[in-house]
C-alpha positions in Angstrom: -2.7 -3.6 17.1 -5.6 -2.1 18.7 -6.3 -5.8 20.3 -2.9 -5.7 21.9 -2.8 -2.6 23.9 -2.3 -3.1 27.5 -0.3 -6.4 27.0 3.2 -6.7 28.1 4.9 -8.2 25.1 2.8 -7.3 22.3 2.8 -3.7 22.9 6.3 -3.3 23.1 6.3 -2.5 26.7 10.1 -3.8 27.0 11.2 -1.8 24.1 9.5 1.6 25.1 11.3 0.7 28.7 14.6 0.6 26.8 13.8 3.7 24.9 13.2 5.6 28.1 16.8 4.3 29.7 18.9 5.0 26.7 17.3 8.6 26.0 17.8 9.4 29.6 21.4 8.4 29.7 22.2 10.0 26.0 20.4 13.2 26.2 19.0 16.1 28.3 15.8 16.9 28.5 14.3 17.6 25.1 10.6 17.2 23.7 10.8 14.2 21.7 7.6 13.1 19.9 6.5 9.6 20.7 3.7 8.7 18.4 1.7 5.6 18.9 -0.2 4.7 15.6 -2.7 2.1 16.6 -3.9 -0.3 13.7 -7.5 -1.8 12.7 -9.3 0.6 15.3 -12.3 -0.9 16.9 -15.5 0.2 18.3 -13.3 1.4 21.5 -13.6 5.0 21.8 -10.0 6.3 21.0 -10.0 8.6 24.2 -10.3 5.1 26.2 -7.3 3.6 24.4 -5.2 6.8 24.6 -6.0 6.7 28.5 -4.7 3.3 28.6 -2.1 3.6 26.7 -0.9 6.7 28.6 -0.9 4.9 32.0 0.9 2.4 30.7 3.6 4.7 29.4 3.3 6.6 32.8 3.8 3.4 34.9 7.0 2.3 32.4 8.6 5.5 33.1 8.0 5.4 36.7 9.7 1.9 36.9 12.8 3.0 34.9 15.7 3.5 36.9 16.7 7.2 36.4 20.4 8.9 36.6 20.3 11.2 39.9 20.0 14.4 37.6 16.6 12.8 36.3 15.0 11.0 39.4 12.1 13.8 39.8 12.1 14.4 36.0 8.5 14.1 34.5 7.8 12.0 31.6 6.5 15.3 29.7 10.4 16.8 29.7 11.6 14.2 27.7 8.7 13.1 25.7 5.5 14.4 24.3 3.2 11.4 23.7 0.5 11.4 20.9 -2.0 8.5 19.8 -3.6 8.3 16.8 -5.4 5.1 15.3 -6.1 3.8 11.8 -8.8 2.0 10.3 -9.6 -1.5 9.9 -7.1 -2.3 6.7 -9.4 -5.1 5.5 -13.0 -3.7 6.2 -12.4 0.3 5.3 -9.5 0.2 2.8 -10.1 3.7 1.5 -10.4 5.1 4.6 -7.1 3.4 5.8 -5.2 4.5 2.9 -6.6 8.2 3.5 -5.6 8.1 7.5 -2.1 6.8 6.2 -1.5 9.4 3.7 -2.6 12.2 6.2 0.1 10.6 8.6 2.5 10.6 5.7 2.2 14.1 5.5 2.8 15.0 9.2 6.2 13.2 8.4 6.6 15.1 5.2 6.0 18.2 7.1 8.0 17.5 10.2 9.0 20.9 10.9 5.6 22.5 10.5 3.5 23.0 13.8 2.3 19.4 14.9 4.8 18.1 12.9 7.1 15.4 14.0 
């Protein structure tokens, strides 16, 4: 949800921290896409929300204990971070459905460029 960005629990920061730890233990660096989908975007520009999310993600990455081999490995070696936002479900239902359909196509065509 748009209003949860920056919150510790509501933004699932502990879950993201766990994902980072597991990926570093189980895999060598391979660019996995982390797609953050913001629900019910507000008047706050997406670029501002994107910046806040990326700053939070970087802080989490920096705080996660890393195996010796990856102490200096940047986040970008493991993850490609993408942020997108969906219109408000209740106030812009048609636009919301259209955006969801476009997002769904990215999953269906995941081997294509910009695919997931």
